[in-house]
DRENVEX-923685 format. One record per residue (C-alpha): x negated, y, z negated. Coordinates in steps of 0.02 Angstrom, whole numbers, plus 32768, in hexadecimal, padded with zeros to 4 digits. Example, Ala and Ser with C-alpha at 12.3 -4.5 7.8 and 13.67 -1.06 7.14 Angstrom:
BEGIN
7D997F1F7E7A7D547FCB7E9B
END
This chain:
BEGIN
AA3CA4649DC1AA0BA3BD9D55AA49A41A9CB4AB06A4069D0CAAEBA3319D23AAB0A3349C52AB49A3B09C30ABC9A3359C86AB62A27F9C42AB82A2CC9BA5AC24A31B9BBAAC84A29F9C19AD58A2B19BDCAD1FA3889BF9ACE5A3609CBDAD64A2E99CDAADFAA35E9C9CAD8FA3F79D02AD9FA3879D92AE5DA3569D82AE86A3FB9D6AAE1AA43A9E1AAE7AA3AE9E68AF24A3F09E26AEEFA49C9E4CAEBAA4609F06AF5DA4039F25AFBCA49C9EF0AF5AA5129F54AF6EA4AA9FF2B02EA4AB9FDDB039A5529FB1AFCAA581A05FB014A5E7A0CFB02CA58EA182AFF7A5D3A217AFC4A57DA2CEAF2EA5F3A2CCAEBEA67DA258AF1CA725A253AEA0A77CA2ADAEC3A839A2FDAE86A84AA394AE28A8E8A3B0AE80A947A42BAF03A9D5A43CAF99A9E2A4A6AFD0AA81A4B0B087AA9FA521B0D6AB3EA55EB16FAB54A5ADB19DABCEA638B23DABD7A66FB26BABD5A720B1C4ABF7A753B162AB8EA7DFB0B9AB1EA7C8B048ABA6A814B09EAC2CA7BCB08BABC9A6FCAFE1AB9FA746AFB9AC69A761B012ACBDA6DAB004AC29A652AF99ABA3A64EAEF9AC24A6A3AF1BAC88A605AF13ABFEA590AE81ABA4A5C8AE24AC4AA5C3AE58AC50A506AE25ABACA4E0AD9FAB97A52DAD2BABBBA4B2AD6FAB6FA41EACF6AB12A3B0ACC0AA67A3E9AD1BAA5FA476ACE9A9B3A4EDAD62A9DCA56CADFFAA2EA5A2AE82A9E6A637AF14AA51A668AFA3AA16A6CDB025AAABA6FCB0D2AA73A73AB15EAACFA753B1B6AB21A6B5B128AABBA657B06AAAE5A63BB011AA4CA5BEAF46AA62A59CAEEAA9C9A53DAE65A9FAA4D7ADE1A968A4C3AD68A98AA41BACDEA902A3D6AD03A889A358ACFFA8C9A2B0AD33A985A2E0ADA9A9D3A259AE4CA9C2A2A9AEB1AA2CA225AE2AAABDA23DAE38AAA7A302AED9AAACA311AEF3AB53A2A7AE81ABAEA30FAEDAAB5EA3ADAF74ABA2A368AF34AC3BA33DAEE2AC4EA3EFAF78AC32A435AFE6ACAEA3E2AF74AD32A428AF72ACF9A4E0AFD6AD86A52FB054AD1BA58DB0E7AD5BA5EDB183AD72A571B1D7AD05A5CCB174AC6EA592B19FAC11A4F6B132AC1BA474B09CAB83A495B082AAF3A421AFFAAA8DA3F1B009A9E4A3D1AFA0A959A389AFB7A896A3ABAF7BA7F8A34FAFADA756A350B038A75BA2BAB091A7D6A337B0BBA750A3ACB16CA707A39AB170A663A33DB21AA63BA38DB268A64EA437B316A5F3A449B3A2A609A4B5B455A61CA464B4EFA5F7A4AEB5A7A611A470B5F9A579A43FB692A583A4A5B720A582A41CB724A655A42EB717A6C6A4B8B65EA6E9A4FEB670A7AAA4D5B6BBA78AA41FB626A709A3F9B59AA786A44CB5D0A7F9A3E3B5D6A79EA33CB512A775A368B4F7A82CA37EB53FA85EA2DFB549A7C9A262B4BCA752A29EB42EA7D3A2D7B450A83AA220B442A788A1C4B3A8A74DA21AB34DA7F3A1FBB373A7E9A141B308A744A120B270A750A0C3B1CDA762A138B23EA785A1E6B1E7A830A22BB253A839A2C1B2F8A7EAA323B2FDA80FA3C8B38FA7E4A424B3AAA7EAA4D9B406A7C5A56AB4AAA7FDA510B534A850A562B536A915A524B5EDA954A52AB5FDAA18A569B68BAA81A57CB670AAB6A63CB6B2AB5CA67DB6BBAB2EA73BB6BFABD1A796B715ABF9A836B68CAC31A894B6F3ACA5A916B75DACE2A8A1B6C9AD18A81DB663AD68A8BBB707ADDCA8EBB703AE26A835B648AE2FA82BB644ADB7A794B5AFAD2FA77DB599ACB0A70BB52CAD23A68BB5B9AD9FA699B640AD28A65AB5BEACDBA5CCB5A3AD8FA58AB649AD9BA586B675AD03A528B5DCAD2AA4B3B631ADC1A482B6D1AD82A45AB679AD1FA3CDB63FADABA355B615ADB3A2A2B5BBAE45A245B5B8AE8AA19CB607AF52A1A7B5D3AF94A101B645AF8CA065B6DCAFF0A013B6D6B01B9F51B76FB0389EEDB78CB0309E31B6B8B0039E24B6CBAF6F9E86B668AF579F35B6BCAEF39FB7B642AED0A057B6ACAEE8A0EFB68EAE64A189B6C3AE7CA243B6F0ADE1A289B727ADB8A34EB744ACF5A37AB7A4AC8FA404B7DBAC00A3A7B830AB91A426B813AB63A4E7B8B9ABCBA50EB860AC5AA4CBB7D2AC49A523B83AAC37A5B9B883ACCDA59AB7E9AD3AA599B7D3ADC8A605B745ADE7A665B720AE8AA6A5B71DAEA3A75AB67AAEEFA79FB6A6AF31A834B727AFA1A7E3B7C4AF4FA7F1B820AF0EA759B7E5AE81A6ECB815ADD5A6FFB83CAD45A68FB7D8AC9BA687B847AC36A6B8B87CAC98A765B7B7AC7BA76FB77BABE6A734B7B7AB28A700B792AAF3A659B778AA3BA63EB709A9C8A5CBB66BA988A620B5FCA8DEA5EAB540A8E9A633B4B3A889A61EB414A8D0A623B3C6A83BA63BB3E5A77AA65AB3C1A6E1A605B3F4A630A63BB3C3A58BA5F5B3CDA4FCA665B44AA563A6E2B4BAA58BA65BB4C0A643A619B47CA65FA563B42DA6F0A4FCB381A6E5A4C9B33CA6FFA412B295A734A3DDB25AA71DA343B1C1A774A2F0B177A75BA247B11FA7F1A1C1B063A7D0A1B5B061A777A121B0FFA710A12FB0DDA64CA141B113A614A1ECB15CA566A1C6B1DBA5C3A137B209A63CA1B0B240A5D4A223B288A551A1B9B2FBA5DDA176B333A615A21CB35FA559A258B3C2A550A1B1B427A5EDA1DBB44EA5C1A278B476A516A25DB4EAA55EA1C3B546A5B7A255B571A522A2C7B624A53EA2F9B5DAA5F5A343B552A5CFA39DB4E9A545A3E9B432A55AA3F6B38BA519A46CB2FDA535A43FB27EA544A4C2B1D7A582A443B1C4A55CA394B123A594A360B156A534A2B0B14DA490A312B0A8A4B2A35DB058A4D2A29DB09EA435A26AB060A3C7A2F3AFC0A409A301AFA7A407A22AAFE6A352A231AF87A324A2C1AEDDA363A26FAF1CA31AA1B1AF23A275A207AE73A282A256AE36A2B3A1ACAE8BA236A161AE55A19AA1EBADB6A1E1A1D3ADA3A1EEA11AADDFA12BA12AAD58A104A190ACD2A154A133AD0CA0FBA08EACFBA040A0EDAC4CA084A122AC1DA09CA06CAC7CA005A03FAC079F87A0C7AB729FC8A08EAB8E9FDA9FC4ABFA9F389FC7AC429F759F2CACF69FD59F2FACD1A0399E95AC38A0819ED3ACA9A0A49F7EAD35A0FB9F1EACB0A15F9EB2AC5BA1969F5CACF4A1BF9FC6AD45A2239F38ACDCA2A69F55AD4AA2CEA001ADE1A2F29FB1AD9EA34B9F38AD13A3C39F89ADBCA3E1A005AE28A4079F80ADA6A4849F31AD9BA4C59FD1AE57A4E69FDEAE55A5409F4BADD9A5C29F9CAE3FA5CCA03CAED7A6039FDDAE6FA6969F69AE13A6D2A01AAED8A6F2A065AEA6A67EA0E9AF41A5F8A12EAF41A541A159AF2FA54BA20EAED7A4E6A29AAE37A53DA25BAE32A533A1A3AE72A476A1B8ADF2A44CA249AD5FA491A1D7ADB3A40AA145ADC6A374A1C5ACFDA390A201ACD7A39AA15BAD19A2E4A115AC7FA29AA160AC07A314A112AC4BA325A06CAC27A296A028AB79A272A05BAB30A2C49FC7AB99A2529F5CAB63A1B19FCBAAAEA1F59F96AAD4A1FA9EF1AB3EA1599EC7AAD3A0EC9F45AA2AA1099EE5AA85A0FB9E33AAD5A05D9E75AA16A0239ED4A9BCA0509E1EAA4C9FEB9DA7AA329F6D9E2FA9819F519E0BA97B9F5E9D57AA3A9F439D20AA059F309C76A9C99FDD9C6DAA1BA0619BFAAAB9A0A39C6AAA9FA15B9C37A9E7A1689C58A9F3A10E9CF1AA80A17C9D2DAA39A2209CF6A99DA1DA9D5CA9DDA1AF9DFDAA27A24E9E13A9A3A2A29DE1A932A2569E60A9B8A28F9EDEA9CBA32D9E8EA95CA38A9F24A97EA32F9FA7AA3EA3539FBDAA23A3F99F6AA9BFA43A9FFEAA0FA3CBA072AAC9A412A02CAA7DA4C1A03EAA28A4C8A0EBAABFA490A128AB21A522A0E0AA9EA592A110AAC8A55EA1E0AB72A5B2A1D6AB2DA645A199AAF3A685A242AB99A664A285ABB9A71FA25EAB44A73CA2ECABE2A703A362AC36A791A38EACCEA797A3E3AD6BA75AA3B2AD2AA6A4A3BCACAFA6D7A330AD52A718A2CEADAEA65CA2FFAD1AA60CA2AAAD07A65BA211AD8FA5E3A1A5AD43A567A1F9AC99A578A1B5ACD3A5C3A107AD34A523A0FBAC96A4C1A11DAC38A515A0C2ACA7A515A027ACBFA45DA029AC12A44EA03AABD5A49E9F9FAC72A4589F45AC33A38D9F6DAB84A3C69F35ABC4A3F59E8FAC42A33B9E8DABA3A2ED9EB5AB3FA30F9E2AABCAA3369D8EAC56A2CD9DC7AC08A2449E23AB7AA2119D90AC02A2049D19AC61A1939D6AABE4A12C9DA5AB90A1129CE3AC3AA0BE9CCAAC5AA0619D62ABC59FF29D80ABCA9F919CCCABA29EE69CFCAB309EC69D98AABF9E4E9DD2A9FA9E719E0EA9E99E799EA3A9319E539EECA9539E139F9CA95B9EADA025A9DD9EBDA09BA9BE9E6BA14AA9C69F1CA19AA9399F5FA131A8CC9ECBA14EA8D89F0FA208A8CC9FABA1EAA8229F86A190A7DA9F29A218A8189FC4A281A7A9A03CA235A72D9FE9A229A7089FCDA2C0A723A080A2F5A6B5A0CFA277A62BA04EA2E8A676A095A38BA697A14BA367A677A185A40FA702A0FFA453A756A147A3DAA75DA1F2A413A75CA1DDA4C8A7FAA16EA4AAA83BA20CA462A803A284A4D9A84CA20AA567A8FCA201A52AA906A2C6A500A8D3A2F8A5C1A935A265A5EBA9D3A2A9A5A0A9BBA348A5E4A9AAA31FA688AA4CA297A681AAB4A331A641AA5FA3A3A6E3AAB6A338A74FAB40A2F1A6FCABA0A394A721AC06A385A692AC22A43CA6A3AC10A4EDA62BACAAA541A5EFACC3A598A551AD86A54CA51DADB8A4ABA585AE47A4C4A5D7AEF0A480A56BAF60A413A5AEB012A44AA596B0ADA406A5B7B0F7A4BFA5DCB0EDA518A68AB107A5D5A694B128A61DA72DB157A6DBA75EB1C4A715A7D8B1AAA7CDA82FB22CA7FBA89CB211A8AFA91DB20DA928A891B2A8A97BA8C4B30CA8DFA8ABB3ABA8EDA83FB3B2A885A79FB44EA821A7F1B3E6A804A89AB362A7CEA825B3CEA74BA7D3B41AA708A868B379A6CCA8A6B33DA693A800B3DFA625A7FFB392A5CBA8A8B309A5B2A84EB35DA585A7BEB3CCA4F6A81DB33EA4B3A882B2E1A486A7DCB385A44AA788B374A3B4A821B2EEA376A7C0B319A397A714B2D9A2CFA6E1B22DA322A703B25DA3DEA6BDB2E8A3A4A623B2BFA459A5EBB2DCA505A652B2F3A5B9A614B2F2A644A67DB2E3A6F4A648B31EA785A6D3B2E8A83AA6AFB29BA819A605B219A896A5B7B181A896A5F2B0ECA8A0A578B060A8BDA601B0C3A95EA643B133A985A5B0B1C4A99CA5FBB266A926A63AB23FA8EFA6EFB2F6A8C3A74CB283A885A7DEB228A803A787B270A741A74AB200A6CEA6CDB212A618A6A8B1E2A58BA632B1E1A4E1A67FB1D1A45BA5F4B18DA3B8A64BB1C7A31DA624B148A2A0A5B6B107A244A641B108A2DAA6CAB062A30FA717B02AA3B7A6F3AFCDA3C2A79FB055A386A80CB0DFA3E6A7BDB083A49AA7C1B066A46DA87CB12FA42DA880B15AA4CFA840B0F5A53AA899B130A50BA93CB1F1A50DA8FCB1E0A5B8A8C8B190A5E0A95EB217A598A9D0B298A5EEA98DB242A699A97CB20CA68DAA29B2C6A665AA71B326A6E8A9E6B29EA767A9B5B216A793AA38B18BA7EDA9D5B19DA7BFA940B104A77BA8DAB105A6DEA860B087A674A7E7B0A7A5CCA7A4B01BA59FA725B015A52EA681B057A57AA5C9AFC3A5CBA58CAFB0A589A4BFAF75A602A423AECBA622A40DAE44A68BA43EAE34A6A1A508ADF4A607A557AD84A670A5E5AD97A5F5A673ADD7A682A6DBAD6EA6DBA76CAD8CA7A4A77AAD57A7FBA814AD7EA8B5A7FBAD83A93CA88DAD73A9EFA889AD98AA66A8FEAE05AB16A907AE54AAE8A99AAEF9AA7DA966AF0BAA2CAA10AE55AA07AA18AE6CA9AAA986AEF9A95DA9A0AEAFA90DAA4CAE21A8D1A9D6AE74A88FA957AEDCA82EA9DBAE4CA7DDAA30ADFFA7BCA97DAEA3A760A960AEA3A708A9EDADF2A6C6A9D8AE12A68BA927AEB9A62EA953AE61A5CBA9BAADFBA56EA94CAE0AA4D3A8FEADC7A4F4A855AE2FA597A830AED3A59DA7E9AF70A613A7C5AF1EA6A0A83CAF64A748A811AF39A7FBA858AF7EA891A7F8AF83A8FCA876B03DA92FA897B0AAA92DA91BB0E4A9BDA976B18EAA06A96CB1E4AA62A9C7B21EAB0CA98CB292ABABA9CAB228AC47A9C4B273ACF9A9ACB1F6AD71A9E6B239AE30A9B0B23DAEBEAA0DB1E8AF46A9A7B230AFDAAA0CB2D0AF84AA22B2E9AF6DA978B2D2B015A941B346B04AA9CEB3D5AFE4A991B3A8B002A8C7B37FAF4BA8A4B2F2AF0EA82AB297AE51A834B2FBAE2DA785B3A8AE5BA7DBB385ADF3A873B33EAD64A80CB3DAAD6AA7A6B451AD65A824B401ACC5A883B3D8AC69A7DEB496AC8CA7A1B4CBAC32A85BB44AAB8FA84FB444AB78A780B4DFAB5BA70EB4C7ABCDA66CB4E2AB83A5BAB563ABD8A548B521AB89A4B8B575AB22A431B619AB7FA401B6A9AB38A39AB753AB3CA3DCB7E0AAD4A39CB77CAA9AA311B6F4AA40A37BB65CAA86A3AFB63DAA8CA45EB5A3AAA6A4D3B5E4AB25A554B5A5AB28A601B5CCAB81A6A2B5C5AB6BA74BB611AB8AA7FDB679AB17A84BB619AB12A8EEB565AB17A8EDB4E4AB86A95DB4B4AB00A9DAB42AAB38AA73B3D9ABD0AAA9B467AC21AAF9B4D7AC2AAA4EB43FAC71A9F4B411ACE6AA74B4ECAD1EAA6EB4D6AD27A995B514ADEEA963B4ADAE5DA904B505AEE2A8BDB4B0AF7CA8AAB4BCB030A87BB4D1B053A951B554AFCBA96EB55BAF0CA976B4BBAED0A9E8B49CAE2CAA22B400ADD8AA00B3B2ADC7AABBB3D6AE7FAAB3B32BAE93AA35B2E0ADE4AA42B28FAD6AAAB9B2CDACB0AA96B253AC23AAD3B237AB73AAA3B183AB4AAA62B133AA9CAA06B0D4AABDA96CB065AA6BA8FCB0DEAA35A85DB045AA30A7FDAFAEAA7DA7DCAF2EAA0EA771AE75AA53A72FADE2AA18A6E1AD85AA8BA673ADDBAB0DA6CDADC0AABDA78DAE41AA8BA7F0AE32A9C6A809AE82A915A83BAE56A889A7E8AE65A7D9A845AE6BA753A7BEAE5BA698A7BDAE4BA5EFA743ADD1A582A74CAE1EA4D8A75BAD6AA477A74DAD03A478A6BAAC7DA4E8A70CACA5A59EA6FDAC09A5E5A71DABDEA57DA7B4AC9CA5B3A7F9AC6DA660A7DDABCEA664A82FAC18A619A8C3ACBBA68DA8CCAC4DA723A8A9ABD5A6F7A943AC57A6CDA9A3ACB2A784A97DAC29A7D5A9A0AC0EA79EAA4FACBCA7DBAA85ACCCA861AAECAD2BA8E0AA75AD66A99AAAB0AD02AA2BAA8BACE3AA71A9EDAD17A9DEA98CACAAA9A0A90EACB9A903A8A1AC85A8C4A7FFAC85A7F2A7CEACA3A7B7A72EAD17A751A6BBAD18A6CBA646AC63A698A670AC1EA733A637AC69A731A586AC4AA688A58BAB88A699A5A0AB7FA72BA51DABD5A6C6A4A7AB69A633A4BDAADEA697A4BAAB19A6C4A40DAB29A62BA3E5AA7EA609A413AA34A688A3B9AA88A658A320AA34A593A32DA986A5E2A333A9C8A640A29CAA0AA5B3A248A96AA566A262A913A5DDA21BA983A5E5A179A969A526A162A8AAA535A17BA8A4A5B9A0F1A91DA559A081A8B0A4B2A08BA80DA51AA06DA863A5539FCCA876A49C9F9DA7F9A44D9FC8A76DA4D69FD5A6F5A492A052A708A4E3A105A6EDA435A165A772A3E2A108A807A43DA156A7CBA43DA1F7A7B2A37EA1F6A873A36DA1B9A88EA3D8A238A84AA387A2C5A8FDA311A2B5A940A3A0A30EA8ECA36BA3A6A95DA2E5A3C3AA00A334A39BAA0BA36AA462A9FDA2B5A4A5AA8FA276A438AAE9A31DA461AADBA316A50DAAFBA26BA533AB95A24CA4D4ABE3A2EAA539ABACA292A5DEABF6A1E6A5A0AC8CA245A565AC9AA2B1A5F7ACA7A34EA58DAC66A403A5C7ABF4A459A562AC74A4C7A50EAC7EA548A470ACABA49CA41CAC2BA445A441ABA0A4DAA425ABF0A4EAA373ABCFA427A366AB14A445A385AAFAA4D6A2E7AB50A455A27DAAD0A3D0A2B1AA4BA447A280AA84A43EA1DFAACBA373A1C2AA30A34AA226A9AAA385A1A8A9F3A32FA120A9C3A28BA14AA913A2BCA188A913A31AA0B7A952A27BA062A8CBA222A0ABA83BA292A0A1A879A2AE9FEEA84DA20A9FBFA7A8A206A017A76CA2989FA7A7A3A2479F28A749A1B09F4AA6A8A2159F6BA6CBA2699EC1A6C2A1C79E74A60FA1809EB2A650A1289F5DA5E0A1489FFDA64CA1A6A088A657A0E9A0F4A68AA0A3A04FA704A142A027A753A141A0DBA77CA08BA0D9A7C0A085A02AA81FA113A052A877A0DCA0E8A8B0A03BA09AA8F8A092A016A94EA122A05EA985A0B9A0F2AA38A08EA0A9AA7FA12AA084AA26A180A11DAA97A10AA18EAB2BA11BA10AAB22A1D7A116AB0FA1D6A1BCAB8DA148A1E5AC1BA19DA166AC0BA23FA1D6AC14A1D5A265ACAAA173A249AD04A221A1F8AD04A271A295AD32A1D6A30AADE9A20AA30DADB2A2A1A35FAD46A247A3E0ADCDA1EEA410AE5AA273A420AE88A2BAA4B4AE0BA30FA517AE61A3A6A553AE5BA442A4E1AE47A471A424ADEBA4E6A3C5AD9AA468A367AD9BA3E3A3D3AD5BA336A417ACD8A3A8A46BAC8EA3D7A3ACAC9CA308A37AAC40A2CEA42BABAAA32FA3FEABA1A316A34EABB6A24EA355AB41A256A3E4AAC1A2C1A39BAACEA27BA2E8AAC8A1CEA342AA26A1D6A37CA9D4A249A30CA9F9A1DDA288A9BDA149A2E4A912A1B3A32AA8E9A210A27FA8CEA16EA206A851A124A2A2A80EA1C5A2CBA7EDA24BA22BA779A1B8A1E8A71BA1C5A27AA71CA27AA269A6FDA28CA1D2A672A21FA1D6A62CA27BA24AA64AA32AA1F1A5E3A2D3A16BA55FA27AA1D1A4CFA2B2A16AA4F8A296A0D5A54FA1F2A112A48EA1D1A162A436A1DAA0B7A4AEA16BA073A49AA0F1A0F6A3D3A0EFA0DFA3F1A0EFA01DA454A043A04AA3C9A003A09FA34CA040A027A3889FEA9FAF
END
């Protein structure tokens, strides 16, 4: 690649123009990049939902879920299948390996769903996918401003605000909830309707028939064809009330006004409150390729423009989280660049040389931004983290080149500048080319890391790779051009810096005491491993992130109504209100749509509680848990609740323990899951323990007698229709009255209450009226509200989140404790959770490291030719664990995925120093120096660039080292490992590697010594 240097020195203007254009293109690309919190990764999962109106959980499982499972279990590549059968709803989750063609898989699944042979009453099943772009970007609480009636303001929100928000570019959907639904309610006199034999369905059918509009052919006159249309409609409420409903008892028809009261009704299907104040809830979803920050800004701008109509409070703003993450990483990157620049300045003591070296940082990162935009990535935590981590490394090649040019110019200030610049770059060409390529190939095996984690780290790896390759290009083109014109007036330097003189004495001693050096290195390596083993810093997938938001979920018994759930929730909210200084923001959603079940749950309330800055998360988690438990015990016994930290974005932390129990007997499964749950709740190292075994619900069972039904001339569907008519309102659809569209609902004035009322229901058959008790036995039974299966086996899962850092140890202890329980007969168990996935991912990373080391060896073998030299260079890797493990212990940082990525990076970074040193040794030997002389001269010459590159990388990562220790995908763990490993490996490499080199060539070394003695 020397021709690039020659070309650059001959075409200075062209090179500078290209550099300026690249910087301009990089700035444009960086500013034009779409901002997201996380990479838009689609989970290889499909969710299949089927609705079977009115069916019990058992019926849904038998008639919907099981046939669907039978159809879907043969889908190509299926990893696992879980299902949940609830009242009226079946939900099946299909999981596939990363890399699966989800477009093809979705088409295959949709084809299978069409041929499932489900009952006619089942709505067509749907298959949906999930990616991080489908997560709502905004969650707001809306209020009327008090200047107009609530009903009018809420109507304005639905009819004006929502459509306007939907028109904003980049918005995929706008979900508005906790808004009253306006109905036209027809309240029927139950006793009068029973006497006339009229049901709600009869009234609905007559109303539907009164709205009639159909074509009836055409008339032809004078060669003109005029179509005929037959129409009938009720245009006013008076006309509706005058509608005559035929009687089923043979009597005269009855006017609707004589049988029912028609009145407007306002009803909410869910409730929302912010700090105990009633509100509406607004959720904004963006399109997959839309810019999150732009979408959020436009939504807020639109809301602000209507401040005379509404007020709002932000519950969750993904754009704010994105901007905060970007600002934090940018600030760390800038501080890192500053520290790296100071490091170079301290060593070179030249502002010009420092400027030239540090110029590679912005230029390399801006070139990386061009490729990020070209590849279609977004500016997210991972791509920005790649830039932040690369800051220290991209300056290395430029440091090595500029240091060598600067050193040669100081030694010979009167020599030709162009020739000295070319020669200084040429000397380092092999070193920087081989070291950069070895670092690049280290990231190639990241493709071996499977799962969501591997996909998450892809933007990080690609960003680092492109930045490194750009830095190599900059170091052999832009740096020589600037160096030639900068170092004009230099004074000859003959005295060596003090640290080189100290190093010379150390290296001469080390070469005389090789055994001592080797033993010391071995003791340090073993000692660091022993220290880590006894330090108990832990082993996790990703560190638990400390959020300032508590998420709480409360579920009353399944039979609870929305009104009852709202009353209990209000008591909880009032209790939290008493600590409003600690909980400044509290949002409650009651009866909202539950993603896990695919349906609205009126017995469920969800809370988002934001803590004050000085509040302690663990203390407040316990306090909120106590408050909710006390209120539920008093007001709603039998309720369940869960209080936990709000989960942050990113791949699963895998810091969980799962115990799966299997049995065909639901009663035994319930008992076993309760035992396991009690055990896990009693452990201090677990929190947020959940049990997916749903509670039982009381149900009236109407068992029809076949003989009695036939004698009365009744059918099962006639009985079902009669009972449903008395127990559920009938939706009449949307009809036009007095110029307004109205949703019509029919209901009775008296609800059916108790067993006796159910028994006395009158059934009208061919043989005359019959009471339900005459053809059926009615009893109250307890039934399970859900049936859950894993790979077609009924199961219960008890899960808990590990509070400490050692997931593997806690999982092993819990598994052993569960195995000691006296579980009911017929119950089997499987343990696992995050520990299994963590171990597998770490195995993948370990394999990636082995492959990376092999690729590094092959790369160096190509550059250096001799098989021994790469082994000598790679001996420097032995010292990586010393600093890495000691750093984790001192920082009390667990061994995590972030730390493992740091170890993988170190493989490439550490050999860079060794390559720089060995490359000089080889140059000296080619010039005729003995091995001993070549080692000492190379060490003295290369000590400064080695220290500069290592300290620049360390300095650039210091802001990450001293950041908060909680969480983050590219976090403190990576920085601690790289800083610790690079520190020890650098210090030991410059001493240990010459010793290893002399031992590797001991035969030639002895021959040279003999020649010296004989001479």
